[in-house]
Chimera marker file (.cmm) of the C-alpha trace (Angstrom):
<marker_set name="trace">
<marker id="1" x="-20.247" y="38.524" z="-86.892" r="1" g="1" b="0" radius="0.5"/>
<marker id="2" x="-16.681" y="39.286" z="-87.488" r="1" g="1" b="0" radius="0.5"/>
<marker id="3" x="-15.973" y="42.820" z="-88.641" r="1" g="1" b="0" radius="0.5"/>
<marker id="4" x="-15.630" y="43.238" z="-92.367" r="1" g="1" b="0" radius="0.5"/>
<marker id="5" x="-13.571" y="45.425" z="-94.525" r="1" g="1" b="0" radius="0.5"/>
<marker id="6" x="-14.562" y="47.250" z="-97.581" r="1" g="1" b="0" radius="0.5"/>
<marker id="7" x="-12.783" y="46.573" z="-101.087" r="1" g="1" b="0" radius="0.5"/>
<marker id="8" x="-12.528" y="48.506" z="-104.230" r="1" g="1" b="0" radius="0.5"/>
<marker id="9" x="-12.488" y="46.594" z="-107.456" r="1" g="1" b="0" radius="0.5"/>
<marker id="10" x="-12.397" y="47.484" z="-110.987" r="1" g="1" b="0" radius="0.5"/>
<marker id="11" x="-14.495" y="45.879" z="-113.646" r="1" g="1" b="0" radius="0.5"/>
<marker id="12" x="-15.839" y="46.455" z="-117.136" r="1" g="1" b="0" radius="0.5"/>
<marker id="13" x="-19.237" y="48.322" z="-117.435" r="1" g="1" b="0" radius="0.5"/>
<marker id="14" x="-20.911" y="45.076" z="-119.017" r="1" g="1" b="0" radius="0.5"/>
<marker id="15" x="-19.484" y="42.981" z="-116.066" r="1" g="1" b="0" radius="0.5"/>
<marker id="16" x="-20.706" y="45.530" z="-113.637" r="1" g="1" b="0" radius="0.5"/>
<marker id="17" x="-24.314" y="45.573" z="-115.420" r="1" g="1" b="0" radius="0.5"/>
<marker id="18" x="-24.351" y="41.746" z="-115.105" r="1" g="1" b="0" radius="0.5"/>
<marker id="19" x="-23.227" y="41.913" z="-111.594" r="1" g="1" b="0" radius="0.5"/>
<marker id="20" x="-26.065" y="44.117" z="-110.731" r="1" g="1" b="0" radius="0.5"/>
<marker id="21" x="-28.813" y="42.044" z="-112.539" r="1" g="1" b="0" radius="0.5"/>
<marker id="22" x="-27.369" y="38.741" z="-111.253" r="1" g="1" b="0" radius="0.5"/>
<marker id="23" x="-27.265" y="40.062" z="-107.513" r="1" g="1" b="0" radius="0.5"/>
<marker id="24" x="-31.040" y="41.309" z="-107.990" r="1" g="1" b="0" radius="0.5"/>
<marker id="25" x="-32.203" y="38.093" z="-109.372" r="1" g="1" b="0" radius="0.5"/>
<marker id="26" x="-30.370" y="36.373" z="-106.367" r="1" g="1" b="0" radius="0.5"/>
<marker id="27" x="-32.025" y="38.845" z="-103.762" r="1" g="1" b="0" radius="0.5"/>
<marker id="28" x="-28.587" y="40.011" z="-102.783" r="1" g="1" b="0" radius="0.5"/>
<marker id="29" x="-26.066" y="42.786" z="-103.356" r="1" g="1" b="0" radius="0.5"/>
<marker id="30" x="-23.260" y="42.991" z="-105.765" r="1" g="1" b="0" radius="0.5"/>
<marker id="31" x="-20.942" y="43.520" z="-102.625" r="1" g="1" b="0" radius="0.5"/>
<marker id="32" x="-22.574" y="40.067" z="-100.818" r="1" g="1" b="0" radius="0.5"/>
<marker id="33" x="-22.327" y="38.298" z="-103.910" r="1" g="1" b="0" radius="0.5"/>
<marker id="34" x="-18.495" y="39.038" z="-104.394" r="1" g="1" b="0" radius="0.5"/>
<marker id="35" x="-17.752" y="38.224" z="-100.755" r="1" g="1" b="0" radius="0.5"/>
<marker id="36" x="-19.664" y="35.056" z="-100.930" r="1" g="1" b="0" radius="0.5"/>
<marker id="37" x="-17.753" y="34.066" z="-104.162" r="1" g="1" b="0" radius="0.5"/>
<marker id="38" x="-14.446" y="35.088" z="-102.460" r="1" g="1" b="0" radius="0.5"/>
<marker id="39" x="-15.126" y="33.322" z="-99.395" r="1" g="1" b="0" radius="0.5"/>
<marker id="40" x="-16.215" y="30.014" z="-101.351" r="1" g="1" b="0" radius="0.5"/>
<marker id="41" x="-13.033" y="30.119" z="-103.192" r="1" g="1" b="0" radius="0.5"/>
<marker id="42" x="-11.084" y="30.383" z="-100.111" r="1" g="1" b="0" radius="0.5"/>
<marker id="43" x="-12.727" y="27.214" z="-98.470" r="1" g="1" b="0" radius="0.5"/>
<marker id="44" x="-12.178" y="25.379" z="-101.850" r="1" g="1" b="0" radius="0.5"/>
<marker id="45" x="-8.451" y="26.165" z="-101.591" r="1" g="1" b="0" radius="0.5"/>
<marker id="46" x="-7.971" y="25.351" z="-97.843" r="1" g="1" b="0" radius="0.5"/>
<marker id="47" x="-9.812" y="21.797" z="-98.423" r="1" g="1" b="0" radius="0.5"/>
<marker id="48" x="-7.634" y="21.181" z="-101.293" r="1" g="1" b="0" radius="0.5"/>
<marker id="49" x="-4.588" y="22.119" z="-99.459" r="1" g="1" b="0" radius="0.5"/>
<marker id="50" x="-5.536" y="19.937" z="-96.545" r="1" g="1" b="0" radius="0.5"/>
<marker id="51" x="-6.196" y="17.154" z="-98.794" r="1" g="1" b="0" radius="0.5"/>
<marker id="52" x="-2.773" y="17.609" z="-100.653" r="1" g="1" b="0" radius="0.5"/>
<marker id="53" x="-0.847" y="17.895" z="-97.473" r="1" g="1" b="0" radius="0.5"/>
<marker id="54" x="-2.711" y="14.584" z="-96.091" r="1" g="1" b="0" radius="0.5"/>
<marker id="55" x="-1.652" y="12.559" z="-99.204" r="1" g="1" b="0" radius="0.5"/>
<marker id="56" x="2.016" y="14.243" z="-99.027" r="1" g="1" b="0" radius="0.5"/>
<marker id="57" x="2.377" y="13.113" z="-95.460" r="1" g="1" b="0" radius="0.5"/>
<marker id="58" x="0.653" y="9.776" z="-95.798" r="1" g="1" b="0" radius="0.5"/>
<marker id="59" x="3.003" y="7.140" z="-94.594" r="1" g="1" b="0" radius="0.5"/>
<marker id="60" x="1.600" y="4.372" z="-96.882" r="1" g="1" b="0" radius="0.5"/>
<marker id="61" x="3.737" y="3.231" z="-99.874" r="1" g="1" b="0" radius="0.5"/>
<marker id="62" x="2.133" y="3.242" z="-103.241" r="1" g="1" b="0" radius="0.5"/>
<marker id="63" x="5.014" y="1.486" z="-104.617" r="1" g="1" b="0" radius="0.5"/>
<marker id="64" x="4.893" y="-2.337" z="-105.606" r="1" g="1" b="0" radius="0.5"/>
<marker id="65" x="5.686" y="-4.593" z="-103.143" r="1" g="1" b="0" radius="0.5"/>
<marker id="66" x="9.257" y="-6.455" z="-103.624" r="1" g="1" b="0" radius="0.5"/>
<marker id="67" x="9.230" y="-9.753" z="-105.347" r="1" g="1" b="0" radius="0.5"/>
<marker id="68" x="9.657" y="-11.758" z="-102.105" r="1" g="1" b="0" radius="0.5"/>
<marker id="69" x="6.737" y="-10.373" z="-100.727" r="1" g="1" b="0" radius="0.5"/>
<marker id="70" x="4.429" y="-10.906" z="-103.708" r="1" g="1" b="0" radius="0.5"/>
<marker id="71" x="1.385" y="-12.931" z="-102.981" r="1" g="1" b="0" radius="0.5"/>
<marker id="72" x="0.976" y="-15.633" z="-105.725" r="1" g="1" b="0" radius="0.5"/>
<marker id="73" x="-2.532" y="-16.980" z="-106.023" r="1" g="1" b="0" radius="0.5"/>
<marker id="74" x="-3.550" y="-20.273" z="-107.978" r="1" g="1" b="0" radius="0.5"/>
<marker id="75" x="-6.650" y="-21.623" z="-108.908" r="1" g="1" b="0" radius="0.5"/>
<marker id="76" x="-8.536" y="-23.526" z="-106.126" r="1" g="1" b="0" radius="0.5"/>
<marker id="77" x="-8.024" y="-27.329" z="-107.012" r="1" g="1" b="0" radius="0.5"/>
<marker id="78" x="-11.901" y="-27.571" z="-107.797" r="1" g="1" b="0" radius="0.5"/>
<marker id="79" x="-11.542" y="-24.987" z="-110.670" r="1" g="1" b="0" radius="0.5"/>
<marker id="80" x="-8.063" y="-26.318" z="-111.617" r="1" g="1" b="0" radius="0.5"/>
<marker id="81" x="-9.525" y="-29.946" z="-112.243" r="1" g="1" b="0" radius="0.5"/>
<marker id="82" x="-12.600" y="-28.225" z="-114.093" r="1" g="1" b="0" radius="0.5"/>
<marker id="83" x="-10.003" y="-26.419" z="-116.475" r="1" g="1" b="0" radius="0.5"/>
<marker id="84" x="-8.548" y="-29.617" z="-117.382" r="1" g="1" b="0" radius="0.5"/>
<marker id="85" x="-11.602" y="-31.553" z="-118.457" r="1" g="1" b="0" radius="0.5"/>
<marker id="86" x="-11.599" y="-32.419" z="-122.091" r="1" g="1" b="0" radius="0.5"/>
<marker id="87" x="-14.310" y="-30.597" z="-123.990" r="1" g="1" b="0" radius="0.5"/>
<marker id="88" x="-17.280" y="-32.610" z="-125.244" r="1" g="1" b="0" radius="0.5"/>
<marker id="89" x="-20.184" y="-31.969" z="-127.563" r="1" g="1" b="0" radius="0.5"/>
<marker id="90" x="-20.896" y="-29.773" z="-130.625" r="1" g="1" b="0" radius="0.5"/>
<marker id="91" x="-18.335" y="-26.930" z="-129.842" r="1" g="1" b="0" radius="0.5"/>
<marker id="92" x="-15.315" y="-29.254" z="-128.829" r="1" g="1" b="0" radius="0.5"/>
<link id1="1" id2="2" r="1" g="1" b="0" radius="0.2"/>
<link id1="2" id2="3" r="1" g="1" b="0" radius="0.2"/>
<link id1="3" id2="4" r="1" g="1" b="0" radius="0.2"/>
<link id1="4" id2="5" r="1" g="1" b="0" radius="0.2"/>
<link id1="5" id2="6" r="1" g="1" b="0" radius="0.2"/>
<link id1="6" id2="7" r="1" g="1" b="0" radius="0.2"/>
<link id1="7" id2="8" r="1" g="1" b="0" radius="0.2"/>
<link id1="8" id2="9" r="1" g="1" b="0" radius="0.2"/>
<link id1="9" id2="10" r="1" g="1" b="0" radius="0.2"/>
<link id1="10" id2="11" r="1" g="1" b="0" radius="0.2"/>
<link id1="11" id2="12" r="1" g="1" b="0" radius="0.2"/>
<link id1="12" id2="13" r="1" g="1" b="0" radius="0.2"/>
<link id1="13" id2="14" r="1" g="1" b="0" radius="0.2"/>
<link id1="14" id2="15" r="1" g="1" b="0" radius="0.2"/>
<link id1="15" id2="16" r="1" g="1" b="0" radius="0.2"/>
<link id1="16" id2="17" r="1" g="1" b="0" radius="0.2"/>
<link id1="17" id2="18" r="1" g="1" b="0" radius="0.2"/>
<link id1="18" id2="19" r="1" g="1" b="0" radius="0.2"/>
<link id1="19" id2="20" r="1" g="1" b="0" radius="0.2"/>
<link id1="20" id2="21" r="1" g="1" b="0" radius="0.2"/>
<link id1="21" id2="22" r="1" g="1" b="0" radius="0.2"/>
<link id1="22" id2="23" r="1" g="1" b="0" radius="0.2"/>
<link id1="23" id2="24" r="1" g="1" b="0" radius="0.2"/>
<link id1="24" id2="25" r="1" g="1" b="0" radius="0.2"/>
<link id1="25" id2="26" r="1" g="1" b="0" radius="0.2"/>
<link id1="26" id2="27" r="1" g="1" b="0" radius="0.2"/>
<link id1="27" id2="28" r="1" g="1" b="0" radius="0.2"/>
<link id1="28" id2="29" r="1" g="1" b="0" radius="0.2"/>
<link id1="29" id2="30" r="1" g="1" b="0" radius="0.2"/>
<link id1="30" id2="31" r="1" g="1" b="0" radius="0.2"/>
<link id1="31" id2="32" r="1" g="1" b="0" radius="0.2"/>
<link id1="32" id2="33" r="1" g="1" b="0" radius="0.2"/>
<link id1="33" id2="34" r="1" g="1" b="0" radius="0.2"/>
<link id1="34" id2="35" r="1" g="1" b="0" radius="0.2"/>
<link id1="35" id2="36" r="1" g="1" b="0" radius="0.2"/>
<link id1="36" id2="37" r="1" g="1" b="0" radius="0.2"/>
<link id1="37" id2="38" r="1" g="1" b="0" radius="0.2"/>
<link id1="38" id2="39" r="1" g="1" b="0" radius="0.2"/>
<link id1="39" id2="40" r="1" g="1" b="0" radius="0.2"/>
<link id1="40" id2="41" r="1" g="1" b="0" radius="0.2"/>
<link id1="41" id2="42" r="1" g="1" b="0" radius="0.2"/>
<link id1="42" id2="43" r="1" g="1" b="0" radius="0.2"/>
<link id1="43" id2="44" r="1" g="1" b="0" radius="0.2"/>
<link id1="44" id2="45" r="1" g="1" b="0" radius="0.2"/>
<link id1="45" id2="46" r="1" g="1" b="0" radius="0.2"/>
<link id1="46" id2="47" r="1" g="1" b="0" radius="0.2"/>
<link id1="47" id2="48" r="1" g="1" b="0" radius="0.2"/>
<link id1="48" id2="49" r="1" g="1" b="0" radius="0.2"/>
<link id1="49" id2="50" r="1" g="1" b="0" radius="0.2"/>
<link id1="50" id2="51" r="1" g="1" b="0" radius="0.2"/>
<link id1="51" id2="52" r="1" g="1" b="0" radius="0.2"/>
<link id1="52" id2="53" r="1" g="1" b="0" radius="0.2"/>
<link id1="53" id2="54" r="1" g="1" b="0" radius="0.2"/>
<link id1="54" id2="55" r="1" g="1" b="0" radius="0.2"/>
<link id1="55" id2="56" r="1" g="1" b="0" radius="0.2"/>
<link id1="56" id2="57" r="1" g="1" b="0" radius="0.2"/>
<link id1="57" id2="58" r="1" g="1" b="0" radius="0.2"/>
<link id1="58" id2="59" r="1" g="1" b="0" radius="0.2"/>
<link id1="59" id2="60" r="1" g="1" b="0" radius="0.2"/>
<link id1="60" id2="61" r="1" g="1" b="0" radius="0.2"/>
<link id1="61" id2="62" r="1" g="1" b="0" radius="0.2"/>
<link id1="62" id2="63" r="1" g="1" b="0" radius="0.2"/>
<link id1="63" id2="64" r="1" g="1" b="0" radius="0.2"/>
<link id1="64" id2="65" r="1" g="1" b="0" radius="0.2"/>
<link id1="65" id2="66" r="1" g="1" b="0" radius="0.2"/>
<link id1="66" id2="67" r="1" g="1" b="0" radius="0.2"/>
<link id1="67" id2="68" r="1" g="1" b="0" radius="0.2"/>
<link id1="68" id2="69" r="1" g="1" b="0" radius="0.2"/>
<link id1="69" id2="70" r="1" g="1" b="0" radius="0.2"/>
<link id1="70" id2="71" r="1" g="1" b="0" radius="0.2"/>
<link id1="71" id2="72" r="1" g="1" b="0" radius="0.2"/>
<link id1="72" id2="73" r="1" g="1" b="0" radius="0.2"/>
<link id1="73" id2="74" r="1" g="1" b="0" radius="0.2"/>
<link id1="74" id2="75" r="1" g="1" b="0" radius="0.2"/>
<link id1="75" id2="76" r="1" g="1" b="0" radius="0.2"/>
<link id1="76" id2="77" r="1" g="1" b="0" radius="0.2"/>
<link id1="77" id2="78" r="1" g="1" b="0" radius="0.2"/>
<link id1="78" id2="79" r="1" g="1" b="0" radius="0.2"/>
<link id1="79" id2="80" r="1" g="1" b="0" radius="0.2"/>
<link id1="80" id2="81" r="1" g="1" b="0" radius="0.2"/>
<link id1="81" id2="82" r="1" g="1" b="0" radius="0.2"/>
<link id1="82" id2="83" r="1" g="1" b="0" radius="0.2"/>
<link id1="83" id2="84" r="1" g="1" b="0" radius="0.2"/>
<link id1="84" id2="85" r="1" g="1" b="0" radius="0.2"/>
<link id1="85" id2="86" r="1" g="1" b="0" radius="0.2"/>
<link id1="86" id2="87" r="1" g="1" b="0" radius="0.2"/>
<link id1="87" id2="88" r="1" g="1" b="0" radius="0.2"/>
<link id1="88" id2="89" r="1" g="1" b="0" radius="0.2"/>
<link id1="89" id2="90" r="1" g="1" b="0" radius="0.2"/>
<link id1="90" id2="91" r="1" g="1" b="0" radius="0.2"/>
<link id1="91" id2="92" r="1" g="1" b="0" radius="0.2"/>
</marker_set>
């Protein structure tokens, strides 16, 4: 286990009372609860930073293709014929 350091913080009385009750409910200490909270925030920030840097260095382009490289699709011949047939019946 890496060495740990002490930290002094200042909080309002009602916050400290809540923290003591919450720590007891969780079966831990206020010190451990605050340390775990800070460690989780550090992990989240690190994960966000890694994801952001990966996005910034992604070499793929998110811009539209130039018109010369645009793929034009048309309906299949069977679908094109089906669309040109005259409508019959009551709804026509």
